[in-house]
N, C-alpha and C positions, 0 to 999 in steps of 0.2 A: 060542660066538659071539664072545667077546672075543678068543680066540686067532686066529680067522680075520681079524678086523679088524686086529689087530697085525701079522700076517703081510703083509697088503695094504699097510700103511703102510711096512713095511720094503722092500717091492718097488717102491714108487712112484718114488723117484729114479732107479732103474736104467732104467725104461721111458721117462723123459723126456730122457735123455742124447742130445745132437746128434752125428750121425755125422761123422767127420773128412773135411775137404776135401782132395782129392788132384788134382794137376795133372801130366799126362803129356805134356809138350811133344814135338812130333814134326812133321816135314814130309818130303815126298818131292819129288824133282826128276824132270823128264821124261827126263833123260839123266845119265850120270855124267861125260861129257866134252863140253866145249864149245869152239867156236872163239872167237877174239878178237871182242869186241863183239857176241857172239851172246846173245840174251836167255835167262836161266835161268828156266824155267817152274816155279813153286812150287805144290805142293798141300799145304795146311795140314792135317795129320792129328792134331792135338792133341786129347786127350780130357781131360775134367774130371769128377771124381766129386763129387757133392753140391754143385755150384755151376755157374756159367757163366763163360765167358771174359770178362774185363774189358779186358785190354790185351795186344796182341801187339807186341813190340818186336823188330825185325830189325836186325842189325848185320853189315856186311861192308865191308871195305876203307875204313874211315873213314866210311862212310855209315850213316844210320839211317832206318828207316821204321816207321810204326805201322799200316800197312794189315794187314788180315787175311791177305792173300796179295799180297806186293809184286810189281809187274810190271816194275820198272826195274832189276833186278839184271843187270849185265853187266860184263865185265872186258876191258880194252884189250890186255893182253899175256899171253903164256904164263906158266903158273905154277899153284900150288895155293893156293886162297883159302878161308878159313873163312867160313861163313855161320852166325850164331848167332841162335837164336830164344829169347826169354824171354817166357813167358806168365804173366800174373797173373790169379788168380781174382777173382771178384766178392766173395768172402767171405774175411775173415781175412788178406788180403794174401798168400795162399799162391802161390808161384811155382814154375814148372818151367822147366828150361833144356835146350835141345837144340842141338848143333853138328854141322855136316856140312861136309866138305871138298869143294870144287868144283875139278875139274881142267880147266885151259884149255890146249888144244893147238892150234897153228896148222897144221892139216892141209888148209886150203883152198888150192886153186890160184887165185891172184889173177888177175883179168882183165888183159887187155893193151889199153891205150888206144891208139887209132889213128884218124886221120881224113884226109880229103882235101878239097879245095875246088875250086870251078869258078865262073868260068873261072880257069885257073892264073895267067894274067896279069891280076891284079885291077886295077880302076881306081876311083878315087875317084868317089863319086856313083852308082855302078852296083851292083846287087844281086850279092852273092856267096853261093853255096850251100855250106854246110859239111856234109859227109856223114860220118856215124859209121861207122868200119870196125873197131870194137873187138870183141874175142872173149873168151869165157870157157869154158875146156875142161871144167870140171866143174859147170857150172850155167848161169845166165843173167844178163845185165846188167839191172839194174832202175832205174838212175838215171844221168843225164847232167848234168854241170855245165860250161858253156862260159863262158870269159871271152875276149871278142874285142875287144881294144883298150879294155878297161874296160867294155864292154857285156856284160851277164850274160844267159844263157839256160839253161833246163832242157829245151829241146826236144832230141829226138834228132838232128834234121837242121835246124838253124836257117838262115834266110835273112837276111842282114844287109847293110845298105848302109853302107859306111864313107865318111865325108865327107872326111877329110883324107888327103892322099897321104903316102907315106913308109913306114917300117918299122912294122908292126903286130904286136904279140905276141898269139898265140892259144894258149889252153890248154884241154884237155878232160880232166876227171876223171870216170871211170866207177866205179860201185859195183855189185857183184854181189849175188846173193841170199843170200850168207853174209857180207855187209858187207865183202868185200875191195875195195880201191880201187887205182886206178892212174891216173897222169896223164901226158899227152903235151903238150909245149909246142913250138910252132914259130913262127918269125918269117916273115911274108909281106911282100912288097914291094907296096905299093899305088901304082900309077902315077897321075900326074895325069890326071884324067878330063876330060870336056868342060867341066864347071864345078867349080871348086875354090876354096877360100879356104885359104891356107897361112900359118902364122905364121913370118915371117922372123926377127924378133928382138923382144925386149921389154926395157925399161929402167925400173927403179924410180927415181923421183925424188921429192924432198920428204919430209917427216917422216911417220912412221907416225901414223895418226889424222887427218891432214888430208885435205881433200876436193877432188875434181875436178868436183863437180856442175855440170852444164850447160856447162862450158867445153869447147872443142875445140882441136885443134892448128891452127896457122897456119904457112904456109911462106914462105920467101924467094922473091923473083921468079925467081931462077935455079934454084929447085927443089932446092937443096943443103942447106938448113937447116930444121929443124922447131922451132917455138917452142911451149912448153907452160908452164902455171903451175898453182898450186893454192892452197889457203888457208894454206899456210906462207909466202906472200908472197915467193916467189922465181920469177924467170923463167929457164927453162932453154933453152939452144940445143943441139940434137942434130944431128949429121950423118946423112946417109941410111944410113950403115953402123951407126948406133946409138951412135957415140962422142959423148961430151959435149964440146962446143966451149967453152962458158962458162956461167956462171950469174950473174944479177944479183940480189942480196939487197936488194930494195926494202923489206922489213920492217925490217931493221936500219939501213939507210941513211937511211930517211925516216920511221920510226916508224909504219908502216902495220900495222894488225892487223885481224883479224876477231873482233869482240868477242862475237858471239852464239855459241851452242853450235855447235861445229865440225861435229857430226853432224846438226844440225837442218836443217829445210827451207830456212832462210834462208842457209845456208852455200853461197853460189853464187859463181862466179868469172867474170870477164869474159874472153871469148876475145880473144886478141891479133889485131891486123890489121897488115898490112905494106904499106908504100907501094912505088911503083915504084923508088925509090932505095934500098930496103932498110931504111928506118926502121921500127921496130916501135912501135906505139901500143897501150897497154893502160891499164886503171885497176885500182887495188887498194884493198881495204878495205871493210868493212861495219860501220858504227858506229851503228846504230840499235838501241836507244835511245842517247841522247847519252852518249858515253864521254869524259870529260875527258882531255886529254893524248894523244889519238890523233887521227890525221887520215887521211882518205882522199885519194888523190892520183892524178892522171892523169900518165902517163909517156910519154916518147919516148926510145927507145934507138937508138943507131947499130948497124949490122950487126955490129960487133965487140964489142958488149956494153957499150960506154961510154954514159954518160948524155948525152943531147942536151938535154933539159929535163925538169923535174918541176913540175907545177902543183898545189899543195895545194888541197883543197876543204873542209877543216875537219871539225868534228865533225858527227855526225848525218847524214852523207852515206850514201846507199844507191844504189850504181850498179846499173843493170840488168845482166842476165846475159849480154848478147850483145856483139858486136864493135863497137868504135868505127868510125864511118863516115869514110872518107877521101875528101875532095873535092879540088878543084884547089888551094885555098888554106887550107882549114880541116879540122879533124876535128870530129865531133859525137859526143856520148856521152849516153846516157839516164840519168836519175836518178829514183828514186822519192821521195827526200827531198833538199831543197836544202841545200847547204853554203854556204861563203862566195862561191862563184861564181854561185849562182843566187838570185834574189830570191824565188822561189817553188819550183815543182817543174816537172819536164819534162826538157828537154835543154839542154846547154850547147855552144857552139861556141868552139873555141880555134884560134888561128893555128898551123898545123902546123909552121912553122919555129921559132917562138919559144915557143909555149905560152901566149902572152898571151890574155887573155879577149877575146872578140869580142862575143858576145851570148848571153843565155839566153832560152829559149822556154818559155812556160807550157803545162803539160798537167795537167789536174786529177788530183791524187794521183800526179803523176809518171808514170813508165813503168817497169814491171817487165819489159817486153818489148824486142824488138829494134827497131833503127832500120833504115831502108833509104833509098836515094837513087836518084832518076832524074835524072841530070845533076847540077844544083845544087839540085834540089827535094828536100826531106827529108820523110820520113814517120815519125812517132813515135807509137807506140801509147800511149794514155792509160790510166793505172792506175785512174782513177775510173770510176764508172758514167756511162753516157749520153753520153760524149764521143767515143767511137769512136777515130779516128786523127787526130792533129794534123798539119796540113800547114804546112811552113815553105817559103816561096817564095824564089827566088834573091836577092831584095832584102831578105831577112830579115823580111818582113811575114808575118803569119799570121792565121788567123781568130780574132778576139779572143773573150774570155770572153762578151761579150754575145751573140755569134752562134754559141755552141757547137752549137746545133741544126743548123747548116749544115755541120758537119764530116763527112767521109766516115764512114759507120758510126754516125752520131749515134743515140743511144738504146742503144748497145751499149758494153760494156767490153772492150777488146782484151786487157787484162791482160798476160800474159807471152808471148803468141804472137808468133812471128817473121813479119814481112811478107816478101813477095817481089815482085820487079819483073821482068817478062819483057823479052826483047830488043826487042820492039816497044812497050815502054813502058806495059804494063798493070800496075796495082797490085793485088795480091791480099792480102786481109786475112782474119783468122779470129777470130771472136768466140764466146764461150760463148752457147749458146741460153738457158740459165737460170742466173743467177748463184748461186742458192741450191741448185741441184742439178746438180753436175758430171756426173752420169751421163746427162744429156740431150744431151751432145755439143755441137757447135758449128755455126756457119754460115760458109761460105766466100763471100766477096764479090769481085767483079771491078770495078775502077773505071778510068775513063779520066782520068789526071791533067791532060790538056789542058783539061778542063772545070772544074777547080778555080780559084776566084778568092778573093782575100782579103776582099772585101766582097760576099758572095753575096746574092742576093735570093730564093734557093730552096735547100732542102737538096740536098746532093750526091747524085745518083742513081747507083746501081750499074748496070753493064751487065747483070749477072745475079747470082744468089745461089743456093746449094744447101746443104741441111742435111747434115752429116756425123755419122754415128752413132759412138758411142764414149764413153769416159769421160775427162774432162779432169782435170788436176791441181787440187788444192785446197789451201788454207792449212792444213788439218788432215789427220790420217791417214785419218779416215773419208771414204769416197768421196762421200757425199751429205749431208754435215753442215756444209759451210762454203762460203764464197764462193770461186769459182774464182780461183786466184792463181798461185803460182810453179809453173814447169814448162816445160821447153824444147820446146814444141810449135810447129808451123808448117809451112811448105810449101816445096817445091823444084819446079823445072820441068825437063823433059827437052828435048832439042833440038827436038822437034816441038811443044812448048808444053803437053804434058800436065802437069797439076798433081798432085803427090803430097803429101798432108797427113796428119799423124799426130795421134793422141790417145794416151792411155795404153794403150788396148785395141784400136787399129785403125790400119791404114795404107790410105788410100783414094786411088784414082786418079780424077781428074776431067778431062774433056775441055776444050778451050779455050772451048767454048760452054756450059760449066756442067753437063754430064751426067756422072753417076757411071758409070765404066767397070767398076770392080771394087773389092772391099774385101778386105783380108787381115787375119786375126786372128793376133797374135803369141803366142809361147809364154810370154813374160814381159812385164812392164810396160815400155812405151816412154817414155823421157824425153828424146827427142832429135828433131831434124829429120832426115829421110832425106837421102841423097845419090844422085845419078844419074850414071852414066858415059856415055862417048860411044858405047857399044854399046847403050844403052837399059836396062841393068840398074839396079835400084833396091836400095839398101843401107840397113840400119838395125841397131842393136844394142839390147839390152834389159837390164833389171836382173838377169836370170837368167844372163847371160853369153853369150847367143847373138849371133853376128854373122851376119846373114842376107842372102843375095843372091836377089832376085826377078827373074824375067824381066819383060819389058814387059807381058805379059798377066796378071801377078799370081801366076804359078806359082813355087813355091820351087825355085830352081836348085840351091842348096847352102847349107850353114850350117857354121859352126865354133863349137863349144861350149867355152868356157873357164871356169875357176873365178874369175870376175871379175864385179864389179858395174859395169855400164856405164850412165851417164847423160850420155853425151857423144855428139855427132854425129860421123860419120865424115868425114874429109877425104880427098879423092881428089887425089893429086898429078898434075902434068902428064906424068909418066911411067907413070901407071896404078897406083902403089902406094896402099895404103889405110893411113891413120894414124888412131888413136883412143886416147883415154885412158880409164882406168878404175881401180877400186880392187881391187888384188890383194893379199891378205894385209893388208888394212887400210892400204895405202899407195898413193899415186898412182903409176900406171905407164903408160908410153907403149908402144903396140904398133904394129909395122910388119907389114903383111900383103900377100901377093901373091895376085891372082886372075888369071884368064885372059880372053882375048878383049877386053881393053880397053887403051887407051893414054892415058887421061886423063878428065877430067870432061866432062859434056855441055856443049855450047856454048849455055848458057842459065843461068838462075839455079839451076844444079845444086847450088851451095853459095853462100855469101854473096858476091854480086858476080860470079858466074860464074868464080871462080878460087880456088885453094887459099890465096891470101894473105888471104882473108876480109875484103876491103875494104868489103863491104856496100853497094856502089854499082854501078849499071848506067849506063854512059855513054849519053847521048842520041845518037841518030843525027844 
């Protein structure tokens, strides 16, 4: 018995010994030869004895994958490539390695890209059909990539409307079922269509980073010079061919600066206005809060760029964002905060020949908006709540503080909206419907100025009013989180008296009797007043770089898309050219554009004062 037990003990270690782990790495491919960029299909045939697979590491052409069977193996060019598989077992870190060569040969007959278009004589604003004529002799085409003047399509036969006339580069790249590719490129001539907007020239002016916000170009009476400015405190004069005539550096010469953040909502610039003798009037500087050693100033320049006069307005002056009003003997300019020229807030009148102070007119919390004049009667939007529009009579009397409830639009805050005056002397004003919620839109009012008196015994009644849907600008980025404030909204009139009014999100047409005719939704945010030409077309531009032309019934006639931020109104010259300023590559830039079927602005308040001089005044009959 003892011998049997002893023998069993001797045998025990042998029966408990663990068997060896073995890894036999291996894989198969679906073919031995592949074309360029053709996927290599892998089948992992690895076997492991006495364990399981823990890790599969694949290596090829500098790439690594840890999938059990990788699906992304492909090679761009002809050649012989090694694919290496390293398999690690779950026990004992035992590994196995297998390597296989992959042969890549380009035996695919590549496709041939080709296309035609119809009509062969393409016109801007009309649909063009591009037809694929590509062929592949040993397979089939599986993908199409079109680039038509920057517009991309993956359709086989796209239909595209090209807006701008001129040369347009078109390319088609086709891919076959074995990933062969070919490209055809052609240049087609797009003729001017029925409606076009074409870029004639552009000129960068001012320093990078400075703003053109809410300012617009103004033109000389002879139509030969365009005046523009920005927050770099220089006024530039350009010829109609784009050549720079002169520049007046009012920042260096007069110590004018914009002390707030250049890119902020308050960095706004006054639009110049030009008198019949060629004198250019404008104001420069934004100094709120008080900035010692800096001064805002009102300027008059002669047509050759020399200084006629400069009237300083001291620290803490904040001029409104619109054009000075030019009257028979004086100019008027709006202020949100008073400087040395104003006892309080509102607007100031200066003698246009000398720049001497004439009178200042109170308006609660000043005016962020534009002024307008009917003859010698001035209308100034009040910045504060409940005051509506301040009226300044030809004898410089006005409705006093004690009778603010009798002002036109009493109970409303006009804020930054631009007024308009029709040829028959009707005043149009636009007020936010809800001060705390700019998304509620505004209300457009029509008033008869002949009913206004300095000592009223009843509130000024409107002829009619109508609510305008849309979103107004506010003092904060959030649309519905602040009081309505800065933003270049307002209205213009066509020759027949139709009123066109903007918000950030709409352009609405209103009839002379206060009925909404149509409303247009823009592709980008609007921060401008529209313009109307003498053929009845309406124009606006937006922050997304669109310059849009609408027909009188609100249909889009054409548009031009530029890589520009526009917060400027368009100026229509007396020869039918369009001028606008915007920010291109973060620098102020003047654009000259041509459109067809027009020869000038509409004979009404189509722009400030019914003229490209931006005088902001309609003369009484």
